N, C-alpha and C positions, 0 to 999 in steps of 0.2 A: 745570867738574866737577859742579856741582849740576845743570846741565841734563842732563848725561849720566846722572847717577844717577836723575833723575826719568824720563828716557827709558827707562832699563832697568827701572825699577820698574813703569811703566804696563802693559807687556805681561803681567807676572806677575799683576797684579790681574785683568786681562781673562781670562787663561787660567783662573785660579781660578774666576771667575764662570761660565765656560763649563762647567767641570767640575761645579760644583754644579747647574747647569741640566740637565746630562746625567744626573746621578744622579736628579734629580727626574723626568725623563722615563722612565727605565728602571725605576724602582721598581714601578709597577703591572704592567709586563710580567713582571718577575720573580715577582710574586705569582701572576699567572695561570699562569705556567709551573709554579710549585710546586703549585698546585691541580690542574693538568692531570696532573702526574706522580703526585700522590696518587690521582687518579681512575683512572689507568692501573693503579696498584698494586692498588686496590680491585677493579677489573674482573678483573685477573689472579688475585687471591686468590679472587674469587667464582667464576670459571670453574674454578679448581682445586678449590674446595670442592664445586662442582656435580659435577665429574667424580668426585671421591672419594666423594660420596654415592651415585654410581651403581655403585660397586664393591661386592663382597660384604662386605668388611670395613667399608666405610662404612655400608652398610645395616644391618649387625648392630650397629654402634656407635650409630646413630640409634635403632634399636629398643630397645637397652639404655637409652637416655636417655628413652624414652617415646613415640617416634614410632610410633603404632599402624599407620599406613599402610604401614610397612615390614615388617609381620609376614608378609604373603603372599610378599613377595620373598625374605625370609630363609628361610621355610619351603620355598619352591621350590628355593632353592640347596642347602639341606641335603638335601632329597629327591633331587635330582639326584646329589649326592655319594654318597648311600647306594646309588643305583641303579648307579653306576659302581664301587662297592667291594664290595657284598654280592651274591653270585650269587643270582638268583631274587627279589631285592627288586623290588616293583612300585611305581613312583612315582605320585603323584597321589592324589586323593581316593579313599576306600574305595568299592569296588564293592558295592552293596547285596546282591548275590548271595553275597558272601563272609561276610556276617554271619549268625550262627546264634542264634535265640532272642532274648529280651530286647526292648528297644525301640531303635529307630534313633536315633543321635545323642543318647544319654542317658547320664548318669553315675550313674543310680540304678536302682531296681527290681531285677530278678533278675540283671542283668548281661548282657553281650553277649559272645559268643565270636566268634572270627575277626577279620578286619580291622574297624576301627571308627574313626569320627571323633568325638572327644569335644568337644562344644560348649564354647567358651571365650569368652563375650562380654566377659569382663573384659580380654581381650587385644586387643579391637577388634571392630568390626562384622563379623559373619560368620566370625570366627576359630574354628578347631577344631583341636585337637591330633590329629595322625595317630597312631592306636594300631594297631600292626602286630605280628603274630606272624610271625617270620622263621625259616625253616628253614635251618640252616647245616650244612656237612659235618661228619662226626665226625672226631675226631683232634686238631683244633686246640684248645688249652685256652682257657677262657673269658677269661682275662686278656689273651691275645694278640688275641682278637676285640675286646675293649674298646679296646686300643691301636690296632688297625687302624681301627676306626670313629672313634675320637677324632681321628686324623690326618686322616681324610677330612672330618669335620665341621669341623675347624679350617680347612681349606682353603676351606670355604664361609662362613667368618665366624662359625661357631657353636662350641659346645664340648659335651663330655659333662657334664651338670649332676649326674647321679646314676647310680651303678652299684650293682646289688644282685643277689647270687646267690640264687636261690630253690630251696630244697630241697623235694622232694616226698615225701609219705608213701608207705609201701609199701602194697600192696593189702590187707594185713591191718590197716592202720591204725597200724602201729608207726612210731616216729619216723623221719624221713628221715635218710639218711646221705649224706655227700659223695660224689657220683658225677658225674664229668665228662660222662658220656654221658646221664644221666637228668636232671641238674639243668637249671635254666633261668637265663637272665641277663636282668635288666631294665636297660635304659639309657634315661635321659631326656636329650633333646638340645635344643639351642636356645641362647638367651642367658639370663643370670641374670634370674629373675623372669618369663621369657616362653618357656616350652618350646614347641617346634614338633612334636616326636615323642616318643612313648613306645614303645620296642621290647621285645618279649619274644623272645629268641633261644632256639631249641631245636634239637635234632638232627633231621635230616631223617626218620629212620626212627622217630620217636617222636611220639605224640600229646601235645597240651598241654592239660591239664585246668585252664585258667585262664579267667576271665571278667572283662571290663572292668567294674569297679564291683561285682563280687561280694565276698562276705565271705571272710575268711581263716581262719576257724575260731577256736577259743579256745585260750588258753594254759593252762599247768598251775600258775598262780600260787597258787591256793587250796590245792592239794596241797603245794606247796613251803613256803608260809608256815605251814601247819598243823604242820609238823615243827619247832616253835620251840625245842625243847630240844636239838637236835643241835648239836655244835660245828661252826662254819661257817668254811671256809677258801677264800680267793680266791687263786689262783696266777697271777701275771703273768709271762709269759715274754718277755724283752726281745730286741732285736737281730735281728728278722726282716727279711729282704730281701737279705742278702749272697749267699746261694746256696740251693740246694735239696738240702741235705746229707741223709745217711741219718739223722743225729740229729734233724734237723727233721722228717723224715717220721715217725719213730717217736714223737716227741712229739705230732704231730698225730693219731696213731693212738690215743693214750691215751683211754680211755672215761670221761672226766670233763670237766666244763666248765673251760676255760682262757681267760685274757685274753691276746691276742697284741699286744705293743707293737711296731709296725712302724716302722722307720726310713724316712724319705722319700727318694726319688730314687735308690734302689738298683736293680740289675737285676731283682730279684724282689719288690720292694715291693708292686706291684699284685697279683701272684700271691697273696701271703699275705693281703693285705687282703681279697681276694675269698673267703677262708675263713670270713668272718663268717656267723653263723647267727642265726635268731630266738632271742631270749632269753626267760626266764620272768620277767615283770614284772607289776605291778598294772595294772588296766584303764586307769587314767588315763595310763599311760605306753605301754602296748601299743597303745592306740587313738589315741594321738597328741595328746590334749589337752595344753595347755601345761603344761610342767613348772614347779613352783613350789617355793620354799623350798630344801630340801636334796635335791630330786629331780632326777636327771640327765635330760637330754633323750634321747629315743630316736631311732633311725634315721628313723622316720616324721616326727618333729618336724623333724629336719634337712632331710628331703626337702621337706616343705611349706614350710620357710623359704626354700628355693631356688626356690620357685614350681612345683615338680613335683607337681601336685595330682591327677593321674590315679590312680585306685585300681585295683589288680589283685588278684584273689582266686583262691586255689586252689579249683577247683570242688568237690573233695571236702571236706566239712566235718570230716573226721577229723584234719586236720593238727594236730600239737602239736610243741612244741620238742623237739629231740633231746637225748639224755643227754650226748653229747659236744659241748656247745654251745661256740661260739667267739665271743668279743667282741673287737672290734678297737679299739685305741687308738693314738694317734700317739706314737712314741718320739722326742720333740723334742730335737734336739741343743742343748746349752747350754755356755757357756764354763766350763772347769774351772780350778782354781787353778793348774795346771801349764801353762796356755796362755802362750806359743805352742809350747812343747816338745811339748805334747799338743794336737793340732788337732781340734776337734769337727766341722769341716766348713764348707763355704762358706755354708750357710744356717742357721747356729747362732744362737741368741739370745745376744747379748753383753752384758756389763755396761754399763749406761748407755744402752742402745738406747732410742730413742723409741717411744711406743706405736704410731705409724703404721707404723714399720719392723717392729716385732714382729708387728703384724697382717698386714702384707704377706707376711712370711716364713711365718707360720702358714697363711695362705690358700693360698699356693703349695703347701705340703705337703699340705693337706687336699684340694686340687683333684685330686690323683692317687690318693687313697686313699679308696675307698668304705667305708661302715659305721662310720666313726670316731665314737666316743661320748665319748672322753676323751683326756687327754694325760698322759704322765709324762716325766721328764727323762732324757736320755741324757748321761752325764757331769754337768756343771753345778754342780760344787762352788763355783765362784766366783759364778755367776749366782744360784743359789738362796739364797746367804747375803747377797745385796745387796737391802735392803728396797725401794729405788726400782725396780729392775728387776722384782722380783716383783710389786709393786703394779701396774705397767704390764701385765705379762703376765696377771695375774688379771683386770684390767679387760677385756682382749681376750677371754679365755676366757669371762667372764660374758656378753659381748655375743654370743657364738656358741653358748651353751648347752652348753659342754663342762665336764666335771669334771677334777680334777687328782689324780694320785697322786704324792706326793713320794717319790722313790726313796731319799732320805736318803743321798746320796753324801757328805754332810758333816754332822757334828753341829751345825754352825752354821746350818743351813738355816732360813730364815724363810718358806719357801713355804707351809706349812700355815697359818700365822697370816695371811699375806697373802690366801690363798684365803678364809678365814673372814671377813675384813674386807670382801671384795668380794662375798660371797654365793655363792662358787663351791663346789660340793660337793667335798670333798677327803678323802683318806685317806693314811696313812703306811705305808711299807714297814716290816715288823717285822724281817725278816732276809733277807739274800741267801743263797739255798740253796747256791750254788756259787761262793763267792769263792775256793775252792780247786777249780777246775773239773775236775780229774782225779782227785779223791779220793772214790770212791763212799761210803766209810764216813762221811766228814765231811758229805757231801750228805745222806745218810740221817739222820744225827744232827740236822742243821739242820731237815730236814722235820719230824721228830718234835718238835723244840723249837717249831716253828710250830704244830703241832697241840696241843701242851700249852698254848700261849697261848690258842688257841681254846677249849679245854676250860675254861680259867680265866675268860675274859672273854666267851665266846660267839662272838666273831668275831676273825679274824686274816687279814692279807694279807702274802704273801711274794713274792719275786722270784727267778726263775731265768733260765737262758739255754739256747739249743739246743745244749748240749754233749753228747757221747756218754755221759759218766758220768751226767749229769742225766737223759737219756732212759732209761737203764737203771734208775735209782732210781725215777723216776715210774712206769714201766711195772710195776715189781715192787711198790712200796709203796702206791700209790693203791688198788688193789683190796683190799688188806689193811685199810687205814684205813677204806674205805667199809664193809667188813664189820663193822668195830667201831663203826659209827654216825657216822663223820665225814662231813659234808656239804660237797661241793665245789661252788662257784658262781663266776660271773664277778663282776667288780668292781661293775657296775651292780646285779646281783642282790644282792650283799652289802650295798650301801648301802640298797637297798629293804627288805631283811630287817631290817637294823639299825633303820631308821625304824619299821617295823611293831612290832618288839620294844619300842621306846621308847614308842610310843603305847598299848601294852596293859599297861604297868606301872602 
């Protein structure tokens, strides 16, 4: 029995020894196979990355990250997209024969008319922004042209960095008026920080009195600031973007400055954002020097921050801001106390949202709306009463040079205090003109209450909406109030005038 047990046990030990020897032999092979598999994965990823870098989106992404050698490729792709989309657009470098006056490839001096290539060595060796005046057919509104070009440029890996409607003066030198056939549209295209094109769109049957690098004339700030004793009112009209109603049209026709708070992502948001005009502001803001302290940034400051450095001037030096000036701010949806019964929308700022998420939502809203200089809250009774959320929002606004108007949808709002702590210029709503939106008598009484507050303290800000009764009251009462010496301004102008008044006391 013992012999049998020993006989049985011997093979087991032998088998185990072979198994161990086998493992020792196959260990190095497994290692090499693993390394080979890893190398194959790296090669596959490398080939994929190489192919991606040769696509339009890949080149644009690399240019955004700072790869200067991609500039020409991205510019060429955007140029071709424009040629396929805009009738009459001529791709490629400017023909010297199309430039009139000035100096070739220069951003200074007396300016250059016609097509022009603006030297941009900061974007890479030999880089030049294509500056083009583009004639487009009459009839199609400017906001639709911006959307059409935006889609085309996005297919090439770029985007619209800046959109600005340019109002021209009349031959007599009177202020410009909104005119779809006479106005111009400026569009800067490319990737953030690296523009490839600056376009000036105009109607085919009209000449364009613009010069690349030319001056833009002077503002009427000194005249406005001199009237320091007048009661000053800023009217913010909320909720633009839903439709192009008759009430909206009549409010836009009011011959007084208004601030339009535009909701993002609606069918007509871009249309109303393009109603923005030049404002009457001090030289340090109208010329684009950095805003400091309590001073809001201007459109030019924001344009320069996006890297759109090409300057365009109206050739006639008689341009001055119009009487019916329009300032554009973002009507930013925020969480109300009644949420979720009341839904502020998919891109609203919600209580407890992190700063990164707030910044991302804000940037998406701003990307589609030109001319935005500030923000006010749409709904937001829960968000504006939450200190943490407001601290985060104000940090985001401070980084983007935007001011804040607290609509005061709740008496518990801490938004103004959070703005002051973050160094964000801010103002509070004194009264909603049309909380009973179909009662002209109540709206009239509220407007006069606002004016009374302005007579008492010098300045007052109120909020209305594009309701029919509001349009009727504003059209009737504003001329009467102006005749009584009441001064209507936009929010940025009101803040600048308040600052001037404080400094002269």
